C-alpha positions in Angstrom: 32.6 42.1 27.8 30.5 40.2 30.1 30.2 43.1 32.5 29.2 45.5 29.7 26.7 43.4 28.4 25.1 42.7 31.6 25.0 46.2 32.4 23.1 47.0 29.5 19.8 45.5 31.7 18.0 43.1 29.5 18.9 40.1 31.6 19.3 38.0 28.7 21.6 34.6 28.7 24.7 35.5 28.0 27.2 33.0 26.7 30.7 32.6 28.1 32.9 31.4 25.4 36.8 33.0 26.2 38.9 33.1 28.8 38.7 37.0 29.0 35.0 36.4 29.8 35.6 33.7 32.1 37.6 36.2 34.3 35.3 38.9 33.8 32.7 36.8 35.0 34.8 36.3 37.9 35.4 39.7 38.4 31.8 40.4 39.0 31.3 36.8 41.0 34.3 38.5 43.4 32.8 41.7 44.2 29.5 39.9 45.6 28.5 39.0 49.3 29.2 35.1 49.8 25.2 34.3 49.1 25.1 36.3 45.8 28.7 34.4 44.8 26.9 31.2 44.9 23.8 32.0 43.1 26.0 33.9 40.4 28.9 31.4 39.8 26.5 28.6 39.3 24.5 30.6 36.9 27.7 31.2 34.8 28.9 27.8 35.0 26.0 27.3 33.0 26.6 29.7 30.5 30.0 28.2 29.7 30.2 27.4 25.9 33.6 25.5 26.5 35.8 23.7 28.2 38.7 26.0 29.1 35.6 28.8 30.9 34.0 26.2 32.7 37.3 24.8 34.0 38.2 28.6 35.0 35.0 29.1 36.6 34.5 25.7 38.1 38.1 26.1 40.1 37.0 29.7 41.1 33.5 28.0 42.5 35.7 25.2 44.8 38.7 27.5 45.6 37.3 30.7 46.2 33.4 31.0 46.8 32.8 27.5 48.6 36.2 27.3 49.4 36.8 27.2 53.1 41.0 27.6 53.1 41.1 30.3 55.8 39.0 28.5 58.4 41.1 25.4 57.8 43.9 27.4 58.6 42.0 29.0 61.6 40.8 25.6 62.7 44.3 23.7 62.1 46.2 22.3 64.9 49.9 23.7 64.6 52.3 20.9 63.4 55.3 19.8 65.7 59.0 20.7 64.8 60.8 18.4 63.1 63.0 17.0 65.0 64.0 13.3 66.2 62.1 13.6 69.0 59.1 14.6 67.7 59.5 12.2 64.8 59.5 8.9 67.2 55.9 10.0 68.2 53.6 7.8 65.8 51.8 9.8 62.9 47.9 9.1 63.3 45.7 8.9 60.6 43.7 11.8 62.2 46.6 14.0 61.9 47.4 12.7 58.4 43.5 13.4 57.1 43.8 16.9 58.5 46.9 17.9 56.9 45.2 16.2 53.5 42.2 18.3 53.9 44.2 21.5 54.6 46.4 20.7 51.3 43.4 20.1 49.3 41.7 23.6 49.8 45.1 25.8 49.9 46.0 23.6 46.2 42.1 24.7 44.8 43.3 28.3 45.7 46.3 27.3 43.7 44.8 26.0 40.8 42.6 29.5 40.7 46.3 31.6 41.0 46.9 29.7 37.5 43.9 30.2 35.9 44.1 34.0 36.6 47.9 34.8 36.1 49.1 31.7 33.6 52.9 32.5 33.1 53.3 31.7 36.8 52.3 28.1 35.8 56.2 28.3 34.3 57.8 29.5 37.2 56.3 28.0 40.4 55.0 24.0 41.2 51.2 24.4 42.1 52.5 23.4 45.9 54.7 26.1 46.0 51.9 28.3 45.2 49.6 26.5 47.7 52.3 27.0 50.7 51.7 30.8 49.9 48.0 30.8 50.3 48.1 28.8 53.6 50.8 31.3 55.1 48.2 34.6 53.6 44.9 33.3 52.9 43.3 36.8 52.4 46.1 38.2 50.9 46.0 35.6 47.7 42.2 36.3 47.4 42.8 40.0 47.6 45.1 39.4 44.6 43.5 37.0 42.8 40.4 39.8 42.4 43.5 42.2 41.3 44.3 39.8 38.8 41.1 39.8 37.2 41.1 43.6 37.0 43.8 44.0 33.6 45.2 47.9 35.0 46.0 46.1 38.0 47.0 42.9 37.2 50.6 43.0 36.5 51.0 44.4 39.8 49.3 41.6 41.4 51.1 38.7 39.5 54.6 40.3 41.0 53.3 40.4 44.2 52.1 36.7 44.3 55.4 35.6 42.6 57.3 37.4 45.5 55.4 36.1 48.1 56.0 32.6 46.3 59.4 32.8 46.3 59.7 33.8 50.1 58.0 30.5 51.3 60.2 28.4 49.5 60.8 25.7 52.0 64.4 24.8 52.7 64.1 21.3 51.0 63.1 23.1 47.8 66.4 21.6 46.3 65.6 18.0 47.5 62.7 17.7 45.9 63.6 14.8 43.0 63.7 11.9 45.1 60.2 12.9 46.5 59.0 13.6 43.2 60.2 10.1 42.0 58.7 8.0 45.2 55.5 9.7 44.3 55.6 8.1 40.9 56.3 5.1 42.3 53.6 4.8 44.5 51.0 6.3 42.3 52.1 3.5 39.7 51.3 0.8 42.0 47.9 2.0 43.3 44.4 0.4 41.1 42.2 2.5 39.0 39.6 4.4 40.7 37.4 7.3 40.2 39.6 9.0 43.1 43.1 8.2 41.8 44.6 11.8 41.6 47.7 11.7 39.4 51.7 11.2 40.6 51.8 15.5 40.3 49.0 15.6 42.1 50.1 13.4 44.7 53.3 15.2 45.0 51.6 18.5 45.3 49.7 17.4 47.9 52.9 16.1 49.9 54.7 19.1 49.8 51.8 21.4 50.4 51.8 21.0 54.1 53.6 19.4 56.7 52.9 15.7 55.1 56.3 15.7 54.2 58.1 16.4 57.8 56.1 13.1 58.9 58.7 10.7 57.2 61.6 13.5 56.2 64.6 13.0 58.6 66.0 16.6 60.2 67.9 18.2 57.7 67.6 15.8 54.5 64.7 14.0 52.7 65.6 9.9 53.2 65.7 7.6 50.5 63.2 6.1 48.5 62.5 3.2 50.0 62.2 4.9 53.4 59.5 7.2 51.6 57.5 4.6 50.2 55.1 3.0 53.0 54.4 6.0 54.7 53.6 7.9 51.1 51.3 4.6 50.0 49.5 4.8 53.9 49.1 8.9 52.8 47.7 8.2 49.3 45.0 5.5 50.5 43.9 8.3 53.3 43.9 10.6 50.5 41.5 8.4 48.4 39.3 8.0 51.6 39.0 11.9 52.0 38.2 12.6 47.7 35.8 9.4 47.9 33.6 11.8 50.2 33.9 14.9 49.1 33.3 13.6 45.1 31.3 11.0 45.8 30.6 10.2 42.1 34.5 11.0 41.2 36.7 13.5 40.2 34.9 16.0 38.1 37.1 16.3 35.0 37.5 20.2 35.6 38.9 19.7 39.0 42.8 20.9 39.4 43.0 17.5 41.5 42.1 15.4 38.5 45.5 16.3 36.9 
């Protein structure tokens, strides 16, 4: 294990080849203070020899070490309730921008959850885990840390599964038309270094209250009614990503999926 190699005290350049070694490195990083975390995970990324190990540690760097989900949640303006009166008010670009930024941070954490607990990816969508992370950012971070410890991983995974299930939204069963219109919007987007996939667009819209900006009070509207607002959301998303990643989305990022 990576931890035992480092404790040997030789400070030699240790290669990270397997998923287990990447998670072992992640466990060590999460036990450090924030300044040390940033330094250490940068070193570990340089030691990764496979795309899988680099992806695990890169996502951890984005979602946990340098992530700002808890700050975003504290600063976030509470969304308006889904009432007919609220829906008549104009949706500003600033509000859409804010919801996208929060969704992106939450989805980065969700990507780490799936890296640490791969079997959860067969049970839940990434946006479902991200919504849970929005409600309990500190708890999810703690469970990720426990998930890197084999003796506590099973219990931590079950706890996360319970939290995600509890926070499934009322419109969960109506997701099909939303998914279909995300595909339509994605197909009409021009090629770009910041073009996310249809699945990622759906994740971003479903994670926060972006969906509530165009949904009717008790149902998701038809695809034509959703197409224009989703196209506008996608345009704002491109601008947000171009500022966050000036050279384009990194291939290791979960947002590139």
